[in-house]
C-alpha positions as CSV (number, residue, x, y, z in Angstrom):
1,X,-54.5,83.8,-57.0
2,X,-55.8,83.3,-53.1
3,X,-55.1,86.1,-51.2
4,X,-52.3,85.4,-48.6
5,X,-54.3,86.4,-45.7
6,X,-57.4,86.7,-44.7
7,X,-57.3,89.5,-42.0
8,X,-53.9,90.9,-39.8
9,X,-53.8,92.0,-36.3
10,X,-51.0,95.0,-35.2
11,X,-49.6,93.3,-31.7
12,X,-48.6,96.5,-30.2
13,X,-48.2,98.2,-26.8
14,X,-49.7,101.8,-25.5
15,X,-47.5,104.8,-26.9
16,X,-45.7,102.8,-29.7
17,X,-47.5,104.6,-32.5
18,X,-50.0,101.9,-33.1
19,X,-52.5,105.0,-34.0
20,X,-50.2,106.4,-36.6
21,X,-50.0,102.8,-38.3
22,X,-53.2,102.3,-38.3
23,X,-54.0,105.7,-39.7
24,X,-51.4,104.8,-42.7
25,X,-53.2,101.4,-43.2
26,X,-56.5,102.9,-43.4
27,X,-54.9,105.2,-46.4
28,X,-54.5,102.0,-48.2
29,X,-57.4,101.6,-50.9
30,X,-59.5,98.2,-49.2
31,X,-57.7,98.2,-46.3
32,X,-59.3,98.7,-43.0
33,X,-58.0,98.3,-39.5
34,X,-60.7,98.5,-36.8
35,X,-59.0,100.1,-34.0
36,X,-58.5,98.4,-30.6
37,X,-61.4,96.1,-31.2
38,X,-61.0,94.1,-28.1
39,X,-60.6,96.7,-25.5
40,X,-62.4,95.9,-22.6
41,X,-63.7,99.4,-22.5
42,X,-64.6,100.7,-25.8
43,X,-65.1,98.7,-29.3
44,X,-62.4,99.7,-31.8
45,X,-62.5,103.5,-30.8
46,X,-62.6,105.4,-27.8
47,X,-66.5,106.4,-26.9
48,X,-67.2,103.8,-29.3
49,X,-69.7,100.9,-27.9
50,X,-70.5,99.0,-31.1
51,X,-68.4,97.8,-34.0
52,X,-69.4,95.9,-37.2
53,X,-73.0,95.7,-36.0
54,X,-72.1,94.1,-32.7
55,X,-72.3,95.9,-29.0
56,X,-70.0,95.6,-26.3
57,X,-72.1,92.9,-24.8
58,X,-72.4,90.9,-27.9
59,X,-68.4,90.8,-28.0
60,X,-67.8,90.3,-24.4
61,X,-70.2,87.4,-24.8
62,X,-68.6,85.5,-27.5
63,X,-65.5,87.7,-28.9
64,X,-65.0,85.0,-31.8
65,X,-68.4,86.8,-33.1
66,X,-66.5,90.0,-33.4
67,X,-63.2,88.2,-34.9
68,X,-65.4,86.5,-37.6
69,X,-67.1,89.8,-38.3
70,X,-63.2,91.6,-39.0
71,X,-62.3,88.5,-41.0
72,X,-65.2,88.6,-43.2
73,X,-65.7,92.4,-43.6
74,X,-65.8,94.2,-47.1
75,X,-62.4,95.0,-48.6
76,X,-59.2,93.3,-49.8
77,X,-58.3,92.9,-45.9
78,X,-59.2,93.7,-42.5
79,X,-57.6,94.0,-39.2
80,X,-57.3,95.1,-35.8
81,X,-54.6,96.5,-33.0
82,X,-54.4,94.0,-30.1
83,X,-52.5,95.1,-26.8
84,X,-51.7,92.7,-23.9
85,X,-54.2,94.2,-21.7
86,X,-56.9,93.4,-24.4
87,X,-59.2,90.3,-24.0
88,X,-56.9,87.4,-23.7
89,X,-59.4,85.2,-24.9
90,X,-58.8,86.2,-28.2
91,X,-55.2,86.1,-28.3
92,X,-54.6,82.2,-28.8
93,X,-56.8,81.9,-31.4
94,X,-55.6,84.8,-33.4
95,X,-51.4,83.4,-33.0
96,X,-52.5,79.7,-34.1
97,X,-54.2,81.1,-37.2
98,X,-51.9,80.9,-40.3
99,X,-54.2,83.2,-42.4
100,X,-54.1,86.0,-39.7
101,X,-51.1,88.3,-40.5
102,X,-49.2,89.3,-37.7
103,X,-47.6,93.0,-37.7
104,X,-45.6,93.3,-34.4
105,X,-44.7,97.0,-33.8
106,X,-42.2,97.9,-31.1
107,X,-40.7,101.1,-29.5
108,X,-37.6,101.8,-27.2
109,X,-38.8,100.9,-24.2
110,X,-37.6,104.2,-22.5
111,X,-39.5,106.2,-24.8
112,X,-42.9,104.5,-24.5
113,X,-42.6,104.3,-20.8
114,X,-42.4,108.0,-20.5
115,X,-44.7,108.9,-23.3
116,X,-47.2,106.8,-21.3
117,X,-46.6,108.6,-17.9
118,X,-47.1,112.1,-19.7
119,X,-50.2,111.0,-21.6
120,X,-51.8,109.7,-18.1
121,X,-50.5,113.1,-16.5
122,X,-51.9,115.7,-19.4
123,X,-54.7,113.1,-20.5
124,X,-53.8,113.8,-23.8
125,X,-53.4,110.7,-25.9
126,X,-53.9,112.0,-29.4
127,X,-52.6,115.0,-31.1
128,X,-53.5,116.6,-34.3
129,X,-53.0,120.2,-34.0
130,X,-49.8,121.2,-32.5
131,X,-51.3,124.3,-30.9
132,X,-53.1,122.4,-28.3
133,X,-50.1,120.3,-27.3
134,X,-50.1,119.9,-23.6
135,X,-46.4,120.0,-22.1
136,X,-45.3,118.0,-19.1
137,X,-42.4,116.5,-17.3
138,X,-42.8,113.3,-15.1
139,X,-40.7,111.6,-12.5
140,X,-38.5,108.6,-13.7
141,X,-39.0,105.9,-11.1
142,X,-36.4,103.1,-11.4
143,X,-38.2,100.2,-10.3
144,X,-41.3,101.1,-11.7
145,X,-39.1,101.3,-15.5
146,X,-37.6,97.9,-14.7
147,X,-41.4,96.3,-13.9
148,X,-42.7,97.7,-17.5
149,X,-39.5,96.7,-19.3
150,X,-39.8,93.3,-17.9
151,X,-43.6,93.1,-18.9
152,X,-42.8,94.4,-22.3
153,X,-40.1,91.9,-22.8
154,X,-41.5,89.0,-21.5
155,X,-44.8,89.7,-23.9
156,X,-42.6,90.0,-26.9
157,X,-40.7,86.8,-26.1
158,X,-44.0,85.3,-25.8
159,X,-45.0,86.3,-29.1
160,X,-41.7,85.5,-31.0
161,X,-41.4,81.8,-29.3
162,X,-45.2,81.2,-30.2
163,X,-44.6,82.0,-33.9
164,X,-41.5,79.9,-34.0
165,X,-43.3,76.8,-32.5
166,X,-46.2,77.1,-34.9
167,X,-44.0,77.8,-38.2
168,X,-45.1,81.1,-38.5
169,X,-43.5,84.4,-39.4
170,X,-44.6,88.1,-38.4
171,X,-43.8,91.4,-40.4
172,X,-41.6,93.6,-37.7
173,X,-41.8,97.3,-37.9
174,X,-40.5,100.0,-35.2
175,X,-41.5,103.3,-34.1
176,X,-39.0,104.8,-36.4
177,X,-40.0,102.9,-39.3
178,X,-43.8,104.5,-39.3
179,X,-41.9,107.7,-41.3
180,X,-40.5,105.8,-43.8
181,X,-43.3,105.3,-46.6
182,X,-41.3,102.5,-48.4
183,X,-41.4,100.6,-45.3
184,X,-45.1,101.0,-45.2
185,X,-45.4,100.0,-48.7
186,X,-43.3,97.2,-47.9
187,X,-46.0,96.3,-45.3
188,X,-48.8,96.4,-47.9
189,X,-46.8,94.2,-50.5
190,X,-46.3,91.7,-47.3
191,X,-49.9,91.7,-46.7
192,X,-50.6,90.8,-50.2
193,X,-52.7,94.1,-51.0
194,X,-52.2,96.0,-54.4
195,X,-52.7,99.3,-53.1
196,X,-49.5,101.7,-52.0
197,X,-49.3,105.1,-50.2
198,X,-48.2,108.1,-52.6
199,X,-47.8,110.4,-49.0
200,X,-47.6,109.6,-45.2
201,X,-50.9,110.3,-42.9
202,X,-50.0,113.4,-41.5
203,X,-52.9,113.8,-39.6
204,X,-51.7,112.8,-36.4
205,X,-48.3,114.8,-34.6
206,X,-45.6,113.4,-32.3
207,X,-46.5,114.4,-29.0
208,X,-43.1,114.0,-27.0
209,X,-40.3,114.5,-29.8
210,X,-37.9,115.9,-27.3
211,X,-34.9,113.8,-25.7
212,X,-35.7,111.6,-22.7
213,X,-33.5,113.5,-20.4
214,X,-35.7,116.7,-21.2
215,X,-39.2,114.7,-20.1
216,X,-38.1,114.3,-16.7
217,X,-37.7,116.0,-13.7
218,X,-34.8,113.7,-12.4
219,X,-32.5,113.3,-15.5
220,X,-29.6,112.2,-13.1
221,X,-31.4,109.8,-11.0
222,X,-32.7,108.3,-14.6
223,X,-29.1,108.2,-15.9
224,X,-28.2,106.2,-12.9
225,X,-30.7,103.6,-12.7
226,X,-30.3,102.9,-16.5
227,X,-26.8,102.6,-16.1
228,X,-27.7,99.3,-14.2
229,X,-29.9,97.9,-17.3
230,X,-27.9,95.2,-18.7
231,X,-29.3,96.2,-22.2
232,X,-26.8,93.7,-24.2
233,X,-27.4,90.9,-21.9
234,X,-23.8,90.9,-20.3
235,X,-24.9,88.5,-17.6
236,X,-27.3,86.6,-19.7
237,X,-26.2,83.0,-20.4
238,X,-27.7,81.3,-23.4
239,X,-29.6,77.7,-22.5
240,X,-28.7,75.3,-25.1
241,X,-29.7,72.4,-23.1
242,X,-33.0,70.6,-24.6
243,X,-36.2,70.8,-23.0
244,X,-37.8,67.9,-20.9
245,X,-41.1,66.3,-21.0
246,X,-43.2,65.8,-18.0
247,X,-41.9,62.2,-17.6
248,X,-45.5,61.2,-16.0
249,X,-44.5,57.5,-15.5
250,X,-42.0,58.4,-13.1
251,X,-44.6,60.1,-10.7
252,X,-45.0,58.0,-7.6
253,X,-47.9,58.0,-5.2
254,X,-48.4,56.9,-1.8
255,X,-50.3,53.4,-1.7
256,X,-53.1,55.2,0.6
257,X,-52.2,58.7,1.5
258,X,-53.1,61.4,-0.7
259,X,-49.7,62.3,-1.4
260,X,-47.9,62.1,-4.7
261,X,-43.8,62.3,-5.4
262,X,-42.6,64.2,-8.6
263,X,-39.0,63.0,-9.1
264,X,-36.2,65.0,-10.3
265,X,-33.6,62.1,-10.5
266,X,-30.6,62.9,-8.2
267,X,-30.0,59.4,-6.2
268,X,-32.8,60.2,-3.6
269,X,-35.1,58.3,-5.3
270,X,-34.9,55.0,-3.0
271,X,-35.0,57.0,0.1
272,X,-38.0,59.1,-0.9
273,X,-40.0,55.7,-2.3
274,X,-39.3,53.9,0.9
275,X,-40.5,56.7,2.7
276,X,-44.0,56.9,1.2
277,X,-44.3,53.1,1.7
278,X,-43.5,53.7,5.5
279,X,-46.1,56.3,5.4
280,X,-48.7,53.5,4.9
281,X,-47.2,50.9,6.5
282,X,-46.4,49.0,3.2
283,X,-43.8,48.1,0.8
284,X,-42.3,49.8,-2.0
285,X,-44.1,47.2,-4.4
286,X,-47.0,48.9,-3.2
287,X,-46.3,52.3,-4.5
288,X,-48.4,53.7,-7.4
289,X,-46.4,54.6,-10.3
290,X,-45.7,54.1,-14.0
291,X,-49.1,55.6,-14.7
292,X,-50.1,57.7,-17.9
293,X,-51.7,61.2,-18.0
294,X,-55.3,60.2,-17.9
295,X,-54.8,57.7,-14.9
296,X,-52.7,60.4,-13.1
297,X,-55.7,62.6,-13.6
298,X,-57.9,60.1,-12.4
299,X,-55.8,59.8,-9.2
300,X,-55.8,63.2,-8.5
301,X,-59.8,63.4,-8.8
302,X,-60.0,60.7,-6.6
303,X,-57.6,62.0,-3.8
304,X,-59.3,65.3,-2.5
305,X,-56.9,67.5,-0.7
306,X,-53.8,65.8,-2.3
307,X,-50.3,67.2,-2.4
308,X,-47.5,66.6,-4.5
309,X,-43.8,67.5,-3.8
310,X,-40.6,67.3,-5.3
311,X,-37.1,67.3,-4.1
312,X,-34.1,69.4,-5.1
313,X,-30.2,68.4,-4.4
314,X,-27.2,70.4,-4.5
315,X,-26.0,70.2,-8.1
316,X,-22.3,69.4,-7.3
317,X,-23.7,66.2,-5.1
318,X,-26.2,65.2,-7.6
319,X,-23.5,65.1,-10.4
320,X,-21.2,63.2,-8.0
321,X,-24.0,60.9,-7.3
322,X,-24.6,60.5,-10.8
323,X,-21.0,60.1,-11.8
324,X,-20.4,57.1,-9.4
325,X,-23.8,55.3,-10.3
326,X,-23.6,55.5,-14.0
327,X,-20.0,56.1,-15.0
328,X,-17.5,54.6,-12.4
329,X,-19.5,51.4,-11.7
330,X,-19.8,48.6,-14.4
331,X,-22.5,47.3,-12.5
332,X,-26.4,47.5,-13.1
333,X,-27.1,50.9,-13.7
334,X,-24.3,51.7,-15.5
335,X,-24.0,53.6,-18.9
336,X,-21.3,51.6,-20.5
337,X,-21.6,53.3,-23.8
338,X,-21.4,56.7,-22.2
339,X,-18.5,55.4,-19.8
340,X,-16.4,54.1,-23.0
341,X,-16.9,57.4,-24.9
342,X,-15.5,59.1,-21.5
343,X,-12.8,57.0,-21.4
344,X,-11.8,56.5,-25.1
345,X,-12.4,59.8,-26.4
346,X,-12.2,62.1,-23.7
347,X,-9.8,60.3,-21.8
348,X,-11.4,60.8,-18.7
349,X,-8.9,59.1,-16.1
350,X,-11.2,55.9,-15.2
351,X,-9.8,52.4,-15.1
352,X,-11.5,49.7,-16.9
353,X,-12.2,48.1,-13.5
354,X,-12.4,50.0,-10.1
355,X,-10.5,48.5,-7.4
356,X,-9.3,49.3,-4.3
357,X,-5.7,48.9,-5.6
358,X,-5.9,50.8,-8.8
359,X,-8.1,53.9,-8.0
360,X,-6.9,56.6,-5.4
361,X,-9.0,59.6,-3.9
362,X,-6.5,61.6,-5.8
363,X,-7.4,59.8,-9.1
364,X,-11.2,60.0,-8.0
365,X,-11.0,63.8,-7.6
366,X,-9.5,64.0,-11.4
367,X,-11.8,61.6,-12.8
368,X,-14.9,63.7,-11.5
369,X,-13.5,67.0,-12.3
370,X,-13.0,65.6,-15.9
371,X,-16.8,64.5,-15.9
372,X,-17.8,68.3,-14.8
373,X,-15.8,69.4,-18.2
374,X,-17.8,67.1,-20.0
375,X,-21.3,67.9,-18.4
376,X,-20.3,71.8,-19.4
377,X,-20.2,70.7,-22.9
378,X,-23.2,68.0,-23.0
379,X,-25.7,70.5,-21.5
380,X,-24.6,73.0,-24.0
381,X,-25.5,70.3,-26.9
382,X,-21.9,70.4,-27.8
383,X,-21.2,66.6,-27.3
384,X,-23.0,63.5,-29.3
385,X,-24.1,62.1,-25.8
386,X,-27.5,62.6,-24.7
387,X,-28.2,64.8,-21.7
388,X,-29.4,62.2,-19.3
389,X,-32.0,62.8,-16.8
390,X,-29.8,62.0,-13.8
391,X,-27.4,65.2,-14.5
392,X,-29.7,67.4,-16.4
393,X,-30.3,70.8,-14.7
394,X,-33.1,70.5,-11.8
395,X,-34.7,73.6,-13.4
396,X,-35.1,72.1,-16.9
397,X,-36.6,69.1,-15.1
398,X,-39.1,71.4,-13.1
399,X,-39.9,73.4,-16.2
400,X,-41.0,69.8,-17.8
401,X,-43.0,68.7,-14.8
402,X,-44.9,72.1,-14.6
403,X,-46.1,71.2,-17.8
404,X,-48.4,68.8,-16.7
405,X,-48.6,69.1,-13.1
406,X,-47.4,71.9,-10.5
407,X,-45.6,70.6,-7.1
408,X,-47.4,72.0,-3.8
409,X,-43.6,71.8,-2.5
410,X,-40.2,71.8,-3.7
411,X,-38.0,70.6,-0.8
412,X,-34.3,70.3,-0.4
413,X,-32.3,67.3,0.8
414,X,-30.8,69.1,3.7
415,X,-34.5,69.6,5.1
416,X,-36.1,66.1,4.4
417,X,-35.8,65.2,7.7
418,X,-38.2,67.5,9.3
419,X,-40.2,68.5,6.0
420,X,-41.3,65.1,5.0
421,X,-42.9,64.4,8.6
422,X,-44.4,67.7,8.4
423,X,-46.2,67.4,5.5
424,X,-47.2,64.1,6.6
425,X,-48.8,65.6,9.5
426,X,-50.6,68.1,7.0
427,X,-52.6,65.4,5.5
428,X,-53.6,63.7,8.6
429,X,-50.6,61.4,9.8
430,X,-50.0,62.0,13.5
431,X,-46.8,59.9,13.9
432,X,-45.4,60.1,10.5
433,X,-42.0,58.2,9.8
434,X,-38.5,60.1,9.2
435,X,-36.7,59.2,6.0
436,X,-34.1,56.9,5.8
437,X,-30.4,57.7,5.5
438,X,-29.3,57.8,1.8
439,X,-26.3,55.2,0.9
440,X,-22.8,57.1,0.7
441,X,-21.7,57.3,-2.9
442,X,-19.3,54.5,-3.7
443,X,-16.1,53.7,-4.0
444,X,-15.3,57.4,-2.7
445,X,-17.7,59.9,-1.3
446,X,-17.7,63.6,-1.9
447,X,-16.5,65.1,1.1
448,X,-13.2,62.9,0.5
449,X,-12.5,65.0,-2.6
450,X,-14.3,68.6,-2.3
451,X,-12.4,71.7,-2.6
452,X,-13.1,75.1,-4.2
453,X,-11.9,74.1,-7.9
454,X,-15.0,71.4,-8.0
455,X,-17.1,73.9,-6.5
456,X,-16.5,76.5,-9.1
457,X,-16.6,74.0,-12.1
458,X,-20.1,73.1,-10.9
459,X,-21.4,76.6,-10.4
460,X,-20.3,77.2,-14.1
461,X,-21.9,73.9,-15.4
462,X,-25.4,74.8,-13.5
463,X,-25.1,78.3,-13.4
464,X,-28.8,78.4,-13.9
465,X,-29.7,76.2,-11.1
466,X,-27.4,77.9,-8.8
467,X,-29.3,81.4,-9.7
468,X,-32.7,80.4,-9.6
469,X,-32.8,78.0,-6.5
470,X,-30.2,79.9,-4.5
471,X,-27.3,77.2,-4.0
472,X,-24.0,78.2,-2.3
473,X,-21.2,76.1,-1.6
474,X,-22.0,72.3,-0.8
475,X,-22.0,70.8,2.7
476,X,-22.3,67.5,3.9
477,X,-25.9,66.4,4.7
478,X,-26.0,65.4,8.4
479,X,-26.5,61.6,8.8
480,X,-30.2,60.7,10.2
481,X,-31.9,58.0,11.8
482,X,-34.1,56.2,10.2
483,X,-36.9,57.0,12.3
């Protein structure tokens, strides 16, 4: 029967018990963990500058050579420990390799943070004789710990998501599990080796077994700081909204200038397209758009000093425009099937044909309020209707765009009068035009119905956008002259 894995990696952080885990792995017959094989400062173990016949210079010149040496070393299975600070060139090949067993070791972040501070203070990184233990207290620094926590959690999130996306599983083991022989033997079973532990390795001793409050000089400060740590994600909102692609064919470049618009669909596209055309004295038909990735890359190479921008709009105004143009309207651009679903299934109060005599301002407010209620369900993937690009979260669109290109500037609707001419001057235009006024929503504008209830519902629907972009209450954008 073929071996389950060719080699393994222990994905951990400093002061999580990785030395103890390595010691117990090495206690298994025909299993070898080669330490921190890709630590920038040594090879495998402290003060070692060679590993499996390769020098530090050999490894740094081509880390894949050492990875191959580990994979093919004698024994049933070989592996190594990898920390986030180690050679980043090796991480992706290892994570993508289905023949590499991933062991993810974790520890309470507060304990690992304090242990790391104590080790740096005492310079005692391993303890084999308790008589030589160096005792010390450290000062808890709230912001330092929060930064450390963010780094640890972000790295672990990246590992978990990568394994999910590549259809792999890992063996998760915690610091406390390292004293459980049954768990370590379960790891041996998972690795596909026959050997089992009959006793735990007791060479290494716990260095700081005392409670956290006794390890710091300021326990009261630590308690107050940790009271504000949202351990259970009380303010975290799960995002079930589908991810979006880069939407490359929608990118629009000026006919001559080294300027490209990366649209977030929000009703401002006609204004921005016209401004790009006016910038070079042409027509909108002269704009460069509907290109693929290869063609966009060619444009970037051919336009040295290029600038790329996108434009945000207040979520409430953007949703209102989407409602008027695609749901309320029955003309070109209307989403008739979505409109029928909203009218017939969700009972959104929209008349079959909107006329001045059958659709009042009060009816419009009620209909738009109901549409916002639909969006709350739709963006959480709770309806059979697609999440359309005209009303999806702007942050989702930006995430998709950034997967291919990063905009140089993220502008806002209310700043376009000054921001666009300034951008044009940056690329050499001495007297650039101002953008024209966006046509008002029909048949009823947002300022005719705006109130606190609509704002609160929009903030609930687009909570992430309000948070990451800092949106406040909507205010009308002042009219502006064409030039």
